[in-house]
BALOBA-1460 file (C-alpha; in Angstrom, 3 decimals):
// residues 366
<rec num="1" residu="m" x="1.624" y="16.973" z="-4.582"/>
<rec num="2" residu="f" x="0.445" y="14.745" z="-1.755"/>
<rec num="3" residu="k" x="-3.208" y="15.685" z="-1.333"/>
<rec num="4" residu="t" x="-4.495" y="13.379" z="1.414"/>
<rec num="5" residu="t" x="-5.649" y="15.226" z="4.539"/>
<rec num="6" residu="p" x="-3.357" y="14.634" z="7.542"/>
<rec num="7" residu="i" x="-4.967" y="11.893" z="9.586"/>
<rec num="8" residu="n" x="-4.425" y="13.668" z="12.894"/>
<rec num="9" residu="t" x="-6.882" y="16.319" z="11.739"/>
<rec num="10" residu="a" x="-9.074" y="14.331" z="9.410"/>
<rec num="11" residu="v" x="-12.574" y="13.126" z="10.152"/>
<rec num="12" residu="n" x="-12.661" y="9.380" z="9.706"/>
<rec num="13" residu="a" x="-15.002" y="8.633" z="6.817"/>
<rec num="14" residu="v" x="-14.841" y="4.873" z="7.328"/>
<rec num="15" residu="t" x="-17.991" y="4.033" z="9.273"/>
<rec num="16" residu="q" x="-18.184" y="0.309" z="9.854"/>
<rec num="17" residu="l" x="-19.039" y="-1.799" z="12.847"/>
<rec num="18" residu="q" x="-15.825" y="-3.719" z="12.235"/>
<rec num="19" residu="a" x="-12.735" y="-2.127" z="10.724"/>
<rec num="20" residu="p" x="-11.705" y="-3.582" z="7.353"/>
<rec num="21" residu="n" x="-8.621" y="-5.791" z="7.344"/>
<rec num="22" residu="i" x="-5.972" y="-3.380" z="6.091"/>
<rec num="23" residu="h" x="-2.661" y="-5.058" z="6.839"/>
<rec num="24" residu="i" x="0.926" y="-3.845" z="6.918"/>
<rec num="25" residu="d" x="2.770" y="-5.580" z="4.114"/>
<rec num="26" residu="r" x="6.235" y="-4.038" z="4.383"/>
<rec num="27" residu="f" x="8.223" y="-1.411" z="6.240"/>
<rec num="28" residu="r" x="11.668" y="0.164" z="6.396"/>
<rec num="29" residu="v" x="12.384" y="1.020" z="10.019"/>
<rec num="30" residu="t" x="15.339" y="2.290" z="12.047"/>
<rec num="31" residu="g" x="15.440" y="1.866" z="15.809"/>
<rec num="32" residu="p" x="17.844" y="2.125" z="18.744"/>
<rec num="33" residu="c" x="19.987" y="-0.989" z="19.078"/>
<rec num="34" residu="t" x="23.602" y="-0.839" z="20.226"/>
<rec num="35" residu="h" x="25.566" y="-3.657" z="18.585"/>
<rec num="36" residu="k" x="28.798" y="-4.648" z="16.922"/>
<rec num="37" residu="v" x="28.730" y="-3.542" z="13.278"/>
<rec num="38" residu="l" x="27.249" y="-6.233" z="11.051"/>
<rec num="39" residu="g" x="29.666" y="-7.680" z="8.520"/>
<rec num="40" residu="n" x="32.083" y="-4.770" z="8.715"/>
<rec num="41" residu="g" x="29.337" y="-2.447" z="7.505"/>
<rec num="42" residu="i" x="28.018" y="-4.719" z="4.752"/>
<rec num="43" residu="w" x="24.286" y="-5.317" z="4.868"/>
<rec num="44" residu="k" x="22.858" y="-8.661" z="5.921"/>
<rec num="45" residu="l" x="19.980" y="-10.116" z="3.917"/>
<rec num="46" residu="t" x="16.905" y="-11.842" z="5.275"/>
<rec num="47" residu="d" x="15.308" y="-14.648" z="3.326"/>
<rec num="48" residu="k" x="11.723" y="-13.655" z="2.561"/>
<rec num="49" residu="d" x="10.420" y="-17.181" z="3.154"/>
<rec num="50" residu="t" x="12.344" y="-18.229" z="6.265"/>
<rec num="51" residu="g" x="13.638" y="-15.015" z="7.850"/>
<rec num="52" residu="e" x="17.130" y="-16.517" z="7.744"/>
<rec num="53" residu="i" x="19.979" y="-14.020" z="8.067"/>
<rec num="54" residu="r" x="22.779" y="-14.522" z="5.571"/>
<rec num="55" residu="s" x="25.699" y="-12.483" z="4.281"/>
<rec num="56" residu="a" x="25.246" y="-10.256" z="1.252"/>
<rec num="57" residu="a" x="27.646" y="-11.821" z="-1.231"/>
<rec num="58" residu="n" x="26.928" y="-9.197" z="-3.871"/>
<rec num="59" residu="a" x="27.107" y="-6.226" z="-1.510"/>
<rec num="60" residu="v" x="29.773" y="-3.675" z="-2.416"/>
<rec num="61" residu="n" x="30.745" y="-0.834" z="-0.080"/>
<rec num="62" residu="g" x="27.564" y="-1.216" z="1.949"/>
<rec num="63" residu="t" x="25.175" y="-1.224" z="-1.015"/>
<rec num="64" residu="l" x="23.163" y="-3.986" z="-2.611"/>
<rec num="65" residu="g" x="23.149" y="-4.960" z="-6.251"/>
<rec num="66" residu="h" x="19.918" y="-4.656" z="-8.245"/>
<rec num="67" residu="d" x="19.305" y="-8.412" z="-8.213"/>
<rec num="68" residu="a" x="19.793" y="-8.840" z="-4.474"/>
<rec num="69" residu="c" x="16.935" y="-9.762" z="-2.172"/>
<rec num="70" residu="n" x="15.417" y="-6.481" z="-1.070"/>
<rec num="71" residu="y" x="14.892" y="-7.480" z="2.554"/>
<rec num="72" residu="y" x="17.854" y="-6.499" z="4.703"/>
<rec num="73" residu="v" x="19.263" y="-5.612" z="8.093"/>
<rec num="74" residu="r" x="21.841" y="-2.816" z="8.289"/>
<rec num="75" residu="s" x="23.978" y="-1.174" z="10.977"/>
<rec num="76" residu="r" x="23.423" y="2.573" z="11.294"/>
<rec num="77" residu="r" x="25.196" y="5.386" z="13.178"/>
<rec num="78" residu="v" x="28.468" y="3.484" z="13.234"/>
<rec num="79" residu="q" x="30.984" y="4.769" z="15.782"/>
<rec num="80" residu="p" x="34.801" y="4.810" z="15.316"/>
<rec num="81" residu="g" x="35.254" y="1.830" z="17.649"/>
<rec num="82" residu="g" x="33.115" y="-0.452" z="15.462"/>
<rec num="83" residu="t" x="29.891" y="-0.154" z="17.458"/>
<rec num="84" residu="a" x="26.627" y="0.890" z="15.807"/>
<rec num="85" residu="e" x="23.862" y="2.680" z="17.726"/>
<rec num="86" residu="q" x="20.948" y="1.861" z="15.440"/>
<rec num="87" residu="l" x="19.618" y="-1.007" z="13.350"/>
<rec num="88" residu="e" x="17.781" y="-0.474" z="10.061"/>
<rec num="89" residu="i" x="15.445" y="-3.248" z="8.892"/>
<rec num="90" residu="h" x="13.567" y="-3.553" z="5.606"/>
<rec num="91" residu="v" x="11.204" y="-6.534" z="5.535"/>
<rec num="92" residu="c" x="7.702" y="-7.795" z="4.858"/>
<rec num="93" residu="p" x="6.646" y="-8.699" z="8.427"/>
<rec num="94" residu="p" x="3.830" y="-11.174" z="7.596"/>
<rec num="95" residu="q" x="6.134" y="-12.929" z="5.112"/>
<rec num="96" residu="i" x="8.795" y="-13.389" z="7.790"/>
<rec num="97" residu="l" x="6.342" y="-14.406" z="10.537"/>
<rec num="98" residu="q" x="3.756" y="-16.389" z="8.537"/>
<rec num="99" residu="k" x="5.701" y="-17.466" z="5.418"/>
<rec num="100" residu="h" x="3.189" y="-15.561" z="3.262"/>
<rec num="101" residu="n" x="1.824" y="-12.010" z="2.977"/>
<rec num="102" residu="v" x="-1.643" y="-12.635" z="1.562"/>
<rec num="103" residu="f" x="-3.162" y="-11.321" z="4.787"/>
<rec num="104" residu="g" x="-1.890" y="-9.996" z="8.097"/>
<rec num="105" residu="h" x="-2.775" y="-7.313" z="10.634"/>
<rec num="106" residu="g" x="-2.498" y="-3.532" z="10.916"/>
<rec num="107" residu="n" x="-0.707" y="-3.051" z="14.242"/>
<rec num="108" residu="l" x="2.594" y="-1.517" z="13.127"/>
<rec num="109" residu="v" x="4.181" y="-1.250" z="16.588"/>
<rec num="110" residu="d" x="3.498" y="-4.936" z="17.204"/>
<rec num="111" residu="y" x="5.085" y="-5.931" z="13.885"/>
<rec num="112" residu="v" x="8.146" y="-3.730" z="14.431"/>
<rec num="113" residu="c" x="8.771" y="-5.107" z="17.922"/>
<rec num="114" residu="r" x="8.332" y="-8.723" z="16.778"/>
<rec num="115" residu="i" x="10.719" y="-8.222" z="13.860"/>
<rec num="116" residu="f" x="13.334" y="-6.445" z="16.002"/>
<rec num="117" residu="d" x="13.113" y="-9.239" z="18.586"/>
<rec num="118" residu="l" x="13.311" y="-11.989" z="15.956"/>
<rec num="119" residu="l" x="16.171" y="-10.591" z="13.881"/>
<rec num="120" residu="t" x="18.338" y="-9.434" z="16.791"/>
<rec num="121" residu="a" x="18.020" y="-12.953" z="18.249"/>
<rec num="122" residu="k" x="19.046" y="-14.488" z="14.908"/>
<rec num="123" residu="l" x="22.005" y="-12.097" z="14.698"/>
<rec num="124" residu="g" x="23.095" y="-12.849" z="18.253"/>
<rec num="125" residu="i" x="22.668" y="-9.245" z="19.402"/>
<rec num="126" residu="e" x="22.131" y="-8.843" z="23.142"/>
<rec num="127" residu="v" x="19.557" y="-6.075" z="23.333"/>
<rec num="128" residu="d" x="19.692" y="-3.469" z="26.088"/>
<rec num="129" residu="p" x="16.332" y="-3.760" z="27.944"/>
<rec num="130" residu="r" x="15.991" y="0.026" z="27.846"/>
<rec num="131" residu="q" x="16.281" y="0.006" z="24.054"/>
<rec num="132" residu="r" x="13.794" y="-2.839" z="23.779"/>
<rec num="133" residu="q" x="11.368" y="-0.746" z="25.825"/>
<rec num="134" residu="q" x="11.948" y="2.131" z="23.421"/>
<rec num="135" residu="w" x="10.758" y="-0.099" z="20.561"/>
<rec num="136" residu="y" x="7.585" y="-0.910" z="22.482"/>
<rec num="137" residu="d" x="7.110" y="2.793" z="23.226"/>
<rec num="138" residu="g" x="7.194" y="3.521" z="19.486"/>
<rec num="139" residu="l" x="10.558" y="5.306" z="19.547"/>
<rec num="140" residu="f" x="11.642" y="4.217" z="16.090"/>
<rec num="141" residu="w" x="11.642" y="5.917" z="12.698"/>
<rec num="142" residu="l" x="10.016" y="4.901" z="9.429"/>
<rec num="143" residu="t" x="10.909" y="5.750" z="5.845"/>
<rec num="144" residu="e" x="8.562" y="3.289" z="4.119"/>
<rec num="145" residu="v" x="5.300" y="1.543" z="5.054"/>
<rec num="146" residu="h" x="3.016" y="-0.481" z="2.761"/>
<rec num="147" residu="l" x="-0.698" y="-0.807" z="3.599"/>
<rec num="148" residu="t" x="-2.555" y="-3.518" z="1.714"/>
<rec num="149" residu="a" x="-6.056" y="-4.903" z="1.262"/>
<rec num="150" residu="n" x="-7.622" y="-7.682" z="-0.791"/>
<rec num="151" residu="f" x="-11.012" y="-6.762" z="-2.249"/>
<rec num="152" residu="a" x="-13.627" y="-9.326" z="-3.238"/>
<rec num="153" residu="c" x="-13.909" y="-9.379" z="-7.022"/>
<rec num="154" residu="p" x="-14.616" y="-12.099" z="-9.621"/>
<rec num="155" residu="h" x="-11.261" y="-13.190" z="-10.994"/>
<rec num="156" residu="s" x="-12.662" y="-12.856" z="-14.504"/>
<rec num="157" residu="a" x="-13.017" y="-9.084" z="-13.902"/>
<rec num="158" residu="v" x="-9.541" y="-8.367" z="-12.485"/>
<rec num="159" residu="l" x="-7.754" y="-7.838" z="-15.805"/>
<rec num="160" residu="a" x="-10.585" y="-5.623" z="-17.089"/>
<rec num="161" residu="i" x="-10.354" y="-3.448" z="-13.980"/>
<rec num="162" residu="i" x="-6.572" y="-3.049" z="-14.277"/>
<rec num="163" residu="t" x="-6.948" y="-2.234" z="-17.986"/>
<rec num="164" residu="a" x="-9.635" y="0.364" z="-17.181"/>
<rec num="165" residu="i" x="-7.406" y="2.027" z="-14.569"/>
<rec num="166" residu="d" x="-4.607" y="2.110" z="-17.154"/>
<rec num="167" residu="q" x="-6.907" y="3.721" z="-19.744"/>
<rec num="168" residu="n" x="-8.180" y="6.243" z="-17.219"/>
<rec num="169" residu="t" x="-4.673" y="7.325" z="-16.168"/>
<rec num="170" residu="p" x="-2.619" y="8.559" z="-19.133"/>
<rec num="171" residu="r" x="0.355" y="9.752" z="-17.057"/>
<rec num="172" residu="g" x="2.182" y="9.018" z="-13.829"/>
<rec num="173" residu="k" x="1.950" y="5.240" z="-14.034"/>
<rec num="174" residu="h" x="4.146" y="2.169" z="-14.364"/>
<rec num="175" residu="k" x="3.369" y="-1.393" z="-15.480"/>
<rec num="176" residu="d" x="5.483" y="-4.521" z="-15.132"/>
<rec num="177" residu="s" x="2.835" y="-6.715" z="-16.793"/>
<rec num="178" residu="d" x="-0.778" y="-6.735" z="-17.939"/>
<rec num="179" residu="t" x="-1.895" y="-7.875" z="-14.490"/>
<rec num="180" residu="d" x="-0.600" y="-4.923" z="-12.462"/>
<rec num="181" residu="i" x="-0.441" y="-1.151" z="-12.534"/>
<rec num="182" residu="s" x="1.258" y="1.366" z="-10.224"/>
<rec num="183" residu="l" x="0.187" y="5.004" z="-9.952"/>
<rec num="184" residu="g" x="2.282" y="7.826" z="-8.522"/>
<rec num="185" residu="f" x="5.216" y="8.264" z="-10.896"/>
<rec num="186" residu="t" x="6.858" y="11.216" z="-12.575"/>
<rec num="187" residu="k" x="8.597" y="10.936" z="-15.939"/>
<rec num="188" residu="k" x="11.828" y="9.913" z="-14.220"/>
<rec num="189" residu="r" x="10.984" y="8.181" z="-10.947"/>
<rec num="190" residu="r" x="8.398" y="7.189" z="-8.401"/>
<rec num="191" residu="s" x="6.901" y="9.735" z="-6.025"/>
<rec num="192" residu="k" x="8.720" y="10.455" z="-2.761"/>
<rec num="193" residu="y" x="5.292" y="10.533" z="-1.131"/>
<rec num="194" residu="r" x="3.342" y="7.457" z="-2.180"/>
<rec num="195" residu="v" x="2.557" y="4.916" z="-4.881"/>
<rec num="196" residu="l" x="-0.594" y="2.848" z="-5.328"/>
<rec num="197" residu="t" x="-0.281" y="-0.592" z="-6.934"/>
<rec num="198" residu="v" x="-3.258" y="-2.651" z="-8.113"/>
<rec num="199" residu="y" x="-2.575" y="-6.235" z="-9.117"/>
<rec num="200" residu="d" x="-3.715" y="-9.840" z="-9.440"/>
<rec num="201" residu="k" x="-2.448" y="-11.549" z="-6.278"/>
<rec num="202" residu="y" x="-4.015" y="-14.888" z="-7.254"/>
<rec num="203" residu="l" x="-1.785" y="-15.247" z="-10.305"/>
<rec num="204" residu="k" x="1.226" y="-14.253" z="-8.201"/>
<rec num="205" residu="l" x="0.401" y="-17.008" z="-5.703"/>
<rec num="206" residu="l" x="0.171" y="-19.592" z="-8.482"/>
<rec num="207" residu="e" x="3.621" y="-18.502" z="-9.618"/>
<rec num="208" residu="d" x="5.129" y="-18.512" z="-6.112"/>
<rec num="209" residu="w" x="3.510" y="-21.788" z="-5.036"/>
<rec num="210" residu="p" x="3.589" y="-24.169" z="-8.026"/>
<rec num="211" residu="n" x="3.176" y="-27.155" z="-5.672"/>
<rec num="212" residu="p" x="1.131" y="-25.740" z="-2.774"/>
<rec num="213" residu="g" x="0.747" y="-27.520" z="0.512"/>
<rec num="214" residu="p" x="-2.700" y="-27.999" z="2.123"/>
<rec num="215" residu="l" x="-2.827" y="-24.581" z="3.833"/>
<rec num="216" residu="q" x="-1.297" y="-22.804" z="0.845"/>
<rec num="217" residu="a" x="-4.000" y="-24.387" z="-1.336"/>
<rec num="218" residu="k" x="-6.666" y="-23.053" z="1.052"/>
<rec num="219" residu="i" x="-5.161" y="-19.549" z="0.826"/>
<rec num="220" residu="i" x="-5.093" y="-19.714" z="-2.981"/>
<rec num="221" residu="e" x="-8.722" y="-20.806" z="-3.111"/>
<rec num="222" residu="a" x="-9.875" y="-18.230" z="-0.537"/>
<rec num="223" residu="f" x="-8.311" y="-15.332" z="-2.477"/>
<rec num="224" residu="r" x="-8.903" y="-16.494" z="-6.041"/>
<rec num="225" residu="d" x="-11.752" y="-14.029" z="-6.506"/>
<rec num="226" residu="s" x="-9.999" y="-10.908" z="-5.311"/>
<rec num="227" residu="i" x="-8.041" y="-7.889" z="-6.473"/>
<rec num="228" residu="r" x="-5.222" y="-6.470" z="-4.370"/>
<rec num="229" residu="v" x="-4.442" y="-2.798" z="-3.771"/>
<rec num="230" residu="e" x="-1.207" y="-1.796" z="-2.052"/>
<rec num="231" residu="l" x="-0.567" y="1.736" z="-0.788"/>
<rec num="232" residu="k" x="3.174" y="2.401" z="-0.481"/>
<rec num="233" residu="l" x="3.952" y="5.349" z="1.757"/>
<rec num="234" residu="y" x="7.475" y="6.755" z="1.476"/>
<rec num="235" residu="s" x="9.485" y="9.197" z="3.573"/>
<rec num="236" residu="q" x="7.815" y="12.455" z="2.499"/>
<rec num="237" residu="g" x="4.343" y="10.962" z="2.617"/>
<rec num="238" residu="l" x="4.901" y="9.597" z="6.120"/>
<rec num="239" residu="k" x="6.219" y="12.989" z="7.205"/>
<rec num="240" residu="y" x="3.192" y="14.753" z="5.720"/>
<rec num="241" residu="l" x="0.854" y="12.429" z="7.612"/>
<rec num="242" residu="k" x="2.929" y="12.746" z="10.815"/>
<rec num="243" residu="l" x="3.534" y="9.007" z="10.721"/>
<rec num="244" residu="q" x="7.317" y="8.958" z="10.402"/>
<rec num="245" residu="s" x="7.735" y="7.713" z="13.991"/>
<rec num="246" residu="g" x="6.211" y="4.720" z="15.717"/>
<rec num="247" residu="v" x="4.485" y="6.940" z="18.266"/>
<rec num="248" residu="g" x="2.257" y="8.342" z="15.526"/>
<rec num="249" residu="w" x="0.947" y="4.861" z="14.692"/>
<rec num="250" residu="r" x="-0.379" y="4.021" z="18.138"/>
<rec num="251" residu="n" x="-3.795" y="5.623" z="17.682"/>
<rec num="252" residu="v" x="-3.955" y="6.150" z="13.928"/>
<rec num="253" residu="d" x="-6.903" y="4.792" z="11.942"/>
<rec num="254" residu="i" x="-5.044" y="3.028" z="9.138"/>
<rec num="255" residu="a" x="-8.321" y="2.380" z="7.306"/>
<rec num="256" residu="a" x="-8.801" y="6.140" z="7.044"/>
<rec num="257" residu="v" x="-5.208" y="6.598" z="5.823"/>
<rec num="258" residu="y" x="-5.722" y="3.868" z="3.255"/>
<rec num="259" residu="f" x="-9.145" y="4.807" z="1.892"/>
<rec num="260" residu="n" x="-8.436" y="8.543" z="1.778"/>
<rec num="261" residu="s" x="-5.471" y="7.732" z="-0.450"/>
<rec num="262" residu="i" x="-7.444" y="5.378" z="-2.682"/>
<rec num="263" residu="k" x="-10.010" y="8.118" z="-3.193"/>
<rec num="264" residu="s" x="-7.379" y="10.650" z="-4.206"/>
<rec num="265" residu="f" x="-5.856" y="8.269" z="-6.792"/>
<rec num="266" residu="g" x="-9.247" y="8.020" z="-8.501"/>
<rec num="267" residu="i" x="-9.201" y="4.272" z="-9.177"/>
<rec num="268" residu="r" x="-12.898" y="3.968" z="-8.307"/>
<rec num="269" residu="s" x="-13.794" y="6.180" z="-11.266"/>
<rec num="270" residu="a" x="-12.041" y="4.080" z="-13.928"/>
<rec num="271" residu="i" x="-15.345" y="2.345" z="-14.714"/>
<rec num="272" residu="q" x="-18.436" y="4.561" z="-14.508"/>
<rec num="273" residu="q" x="-21.976" y="4.612" z="-15.819"/>
<rec num="274" residu="l" x="-23.305" y="7.283" z="-18.165"/>
<rec num="275" residu="l" x="-25.474" y="9.910" z="-16.519"/>
<rec num="276" residu="t" x="-29.204" y="9.527" z="-17.017"/>
<rec num="277" residu="e" x="-31.345" y="12.431" z="-18.189"/>
<rec num="278" residu="d" x="-32.496" y="12.985" z="-14.606"/>
<rec num="279" residu="e" x="-28.889" y="13.124" z="-13.425"/>
<rec num="280" residu="l" x="-27.969" y="15.486" z="-16.244"/>
<rec num="281" residu="g" x="-30.725" y="17.754" z="-14.980"/>
<rec num="282" residu="m" x="-28.722" y="18.290" z="-11.779"/>
<rec num="283" residu="l" x="-26.086" y="20.194" z="-13.774"/>
<rec num="284" residu="d" x="-26.367" y="23.826" z="-14.795"/>
<rec num="285" residu="f" x="-25.886" y="24.876" z="-18.424"/>
<rec num="286" residu="n" x="-22.102" y="25.340" z="-18.260"/>
<rec num="287" residu="e" x="-21.532" y="22.128" z="-16.285"/>
<rec num="288" residu="r" x="-23.598" y="20.160" z="-18.765"/>
<rec num="289" residu="k" x="-21.618" y="21.696" z="-21.614"/>
<rec num="290" residu="v" x="-18.327" y="20.659" z="-19.962"/>
<rec num="291" residu="y" x="-19.624" y="17.131" z="-19.351"/>
<rec num="292" residu="t" x="-20.823" y="16.760" z="-22.952"/>
<rec num="293" residu="a" x="-17.494" y="17.957" z="-24.356"/>
<rec num="294" residu="w" x="-15.695" y="15.491" z="-22.082"/>
<rec num="295" residu="l" x="-17.901" y="12.650" z="-23.339"/>
<rec num="296" residu="k" x="-16.934" y="13.543" z="-26.899"/>
<rec num="297" residu="g" x="-13.239" y="13.291" z="-26.066"/>
<rec num="298" residu="t" x="-12.083" y="16.712" z="-24.838"/>
<rec num="299" residu="a" x="-10.448" y="16.518" z="-21.417"/>
<rec num="300" residu="v" x="-11.881" y="18.994" z="-18.932"/>
<rec num="301" residu="r" x="-8.443" y="20.511" z="-18.312"/>
<rec num="302" residu="d" x="-8.128" y="21.131" z="-22.060"/>
<rec num="303" residu="q" x="-11.368" y="23.117" z="-22.036"/>
<rec num="304" residu="f" x="-9.972" y="25.865" z="-19.795"/>
<rec num="305" residu="k" x="-6.781" y="27.889" z="-19.591"/>
<rec num="306" residu="s" x="-6.990" y="27.903" z="-15.808"/>
<rec num="307" residu="r" x="-6.341" y="24.631" z="-13.980"/>
<rec num="308" residu="s" x="-8.287" y="25.898" z="-10.975"/>
<rec num="309" residu="t" x="-11.351" y="26.588" z="-13.140"/>
<rec num="310" residu="a" x="-11.149" y="23.088" z="-14.597"/>
<rec num="311" residu="n" x="-10.940" y="21.629" z="-11.095"/>
<rec num="312" residu="e" x="-13.964" y="23.648" z="-10.018"/>
<rec num="313" residu="y" x="-16.031" y="22.030" z="-12.776"/>
<rec num="314" residu="i" x="-14.644" y="18.566" z="-12.048"/>
<rec num="315" residu="n" x="-15.533" y="18.940" z="-8.371"/>
<rec num="316" residu="a" x="-18.968" y="20.456" z="-9.030"/>
<rec num="317" residu="i" x="-19.974" y="17.680" z="-11.438"/>
<rec num="318" residu="s" x="-18.704" y="15.052" z="-8.999"/>
<rec num="319" residu="r" x="-20.530" y="16.623" z="-6.072"/>
<rec num="320" residu="k" x="-23.862" y="16.801" z="-7.915"/>
<rec num="321" residu="t" x="-23.825" y="13.516" z="-9.819"/>
<rec num="322" residu="g" x="-21.089" y="11.321" z="-8.368"/>
<rec num="323" residu="i" x="-19.356" y="10.964" z="-11.727"/>
<rec num="324" residu="e" x="-15.670" y="11.866" z="-12.057"/>
<rec num="325" residu="v" x="-14.743" y="13.689" z="-15.257"/>
<rec num="326" residu="g" x="-11.064" y="14.216" z="-14.426"/>
<rec num="327" residu="g" x="-9.912" y="10.918" z="-15.954"/>
<rec num="328" residu="d" x="-9.432" y="9.796" z="-19.544"/>
<rec num="329" residu="r" x="-11.743" y="6.779" z="-19.670"/>
<rec num="330" residu="r" x="-15.320" y="7.581" z="-20.617"/>
<rec num="331" residu="p" x="-18.369" y="6.029" z="-18.897"/>
<rec num="332" residu="e" x="-20.340" y="3.048" z="-20.183"/>
<rec num="333" residu="a" x="-24.090" y="2.709" z="-20.641"/>
<rec num="334" residu="l" x="-24.291" y="-0.488" z="-18.588"/>
<rec num="335" residu="p" x="-20.989" y="-1.315" z="-16.874"/>
<rec num="336" residu="k" x="-20.745" y="-4.885" z="-15.613"/>
<rec num="337" residu="i" x="-18.997" y="-3.896" z="-12.399"/>
<rec num="338" residu="k" x="-19.105" y="-0.885" z="-10.075"/>
<rec num="339" residu="l" x="-15.646" y="0.052" z="-8.813"/>
<rec num="340" residu="s" x="-17.146" y="2.274" z="-6.136"/>
<rec num="341" residu="e" x="-18.475" y="-0.950" z="-4.615"/>
<rec num="342" residu="v" x="-15.388" y="-3.062" z="-5.334"/>
<rec num="343" residu="f" x="-12.954" y="-0.630" z="-3.692"/>
<rec num="344" residu="s" x="-15.051" y="0.008" z="-0.595"/>
<rec num="345" residu="p" x="-14.373" y="-0.757" z="3.089"/>
<rec num="346" residu="a" x="-17.250" y="-3.233" z="3.229"/>
<rec num="347" residu="n" x="-15.720" y="-5.278" z="0.388"/>
<rec num="348" residu="v" x="-12.323" y="-5.943" z="2.005"/>
<rec num="349" residu="l" x="-11.736" y="-9.665" z="2.495"/>
<rec num="350" residu="p" x="-11.080" y="-10.589" z="6.147"/>
<rec num="351" residu="v" x="-8.554" y="-13.040" z="7.536"/>
<rec num="352" residu="p" x="-10.224" y="-16.439" z="6.936"/>
<rec num="353" residu="d" x="-11.742" y="-17.980" z="10.055"/>
<rec num="354" residu="w" x="-9.826" y="-21.223" z="9.498"/>
<rec num="355" residu="a" x="-6.496" y="-19.332" z="9.577"/>
<rec num="356" residu="h" x="-6.872" y="-18.278" z="13.208"/>
<rec num="357" residu="g" x="-4.886" y="-20.573" z="15.466"/>
<rec num="358" residu="t" x="-2.654" y="-21.790" z="12.633"/>
<rec num="359" residu="h" x="0.846" y="-20.667" z="11.629"/>
<rec num="360" residu="c" x="-0.797" y="-18.988" z="8.603"/>
<rec num="361" residu="y" x="-1.875" y="-16.034" z="10.743"/>
<rec num="362" residu="v" x="0.147" y="-14.333" z="13.483"/>
<rec num="363" residu="p" x="-2.172" y="-11.831" z="15.221"/>
<rec num="364" residu="p" x="-0.926" y="-8.855" z="17.231"/>
<rec num="365" residu="l" x="-0.067" y="-9.450" z="20.875"/>
<rec num="366" residu="q" x="-1.473" y="-6.112" z="22.007"/>
């Protein structure tokens, strides 16, 4: 179940003088755009490095093979005469605009309008000015949005953090390698609401840029000591948050969306410190008994027949001491790193000063 409080009614808990740099890393959007059907209904692919439109050689009956590039442009609401009323686009906007997605900005309407303008121009589509205005008014629909941040963290600690999150989360996870983990899966598939992926972006950059140019080298160096966390919101999650249309994104606090979700995934409690005697004294007899049994290896939910009772103890212990006993990984006497500090708004890496004014960073127009 998607637990995050709807942002339209939530109190923003992110209290900073400057909002952290949460950027939009990918979206799947459909907007009004009358045009001749692309490729007789076959999808057109966009190159992730250049934004180039090319035909989908391995597309069959309007679908893409597993190995195809997963950025695409597709005609929707096709009419009998061969005209389509809508255009669906699935891209990483900073990758298309900047040639990299290490950092970017959080203005979704700006990104959508830029991408619609860019790709319709490349496809030779003459856009109706009224439909272009609809894009700028936020009259488009979203079925996927990724929100991403890079957190300052010694590179030597990244693997240990990912391993700790893995140990703390026995179910509902997926791993492609030792340097990444995704949370939000059932036994058969990913959630229709959201997935959270934590990974080593530095190693990915080294793989993608084996012979980096001067600016690429500066990006690699600037984000060497970081860990990346990507929140992937899907159709049901966007609907729950009332963010399935562009209008909903005009005044939303994406930092609140992002950090509320991180909190509910529990990644900040993968590495914790043992309670001191003074902290133990904050617990009543039954709470202390539950905590002690958990330390010895018995999950809190295994200590009670009622899930609600177990949650009451988990919440009470958290409220009084700050320690989370709902996970599987037990606390350490002297942990070397505090994840509550790592995954905090104040620890988000900003866009580097040197990137402003270069092609490495395309800021929002509005």
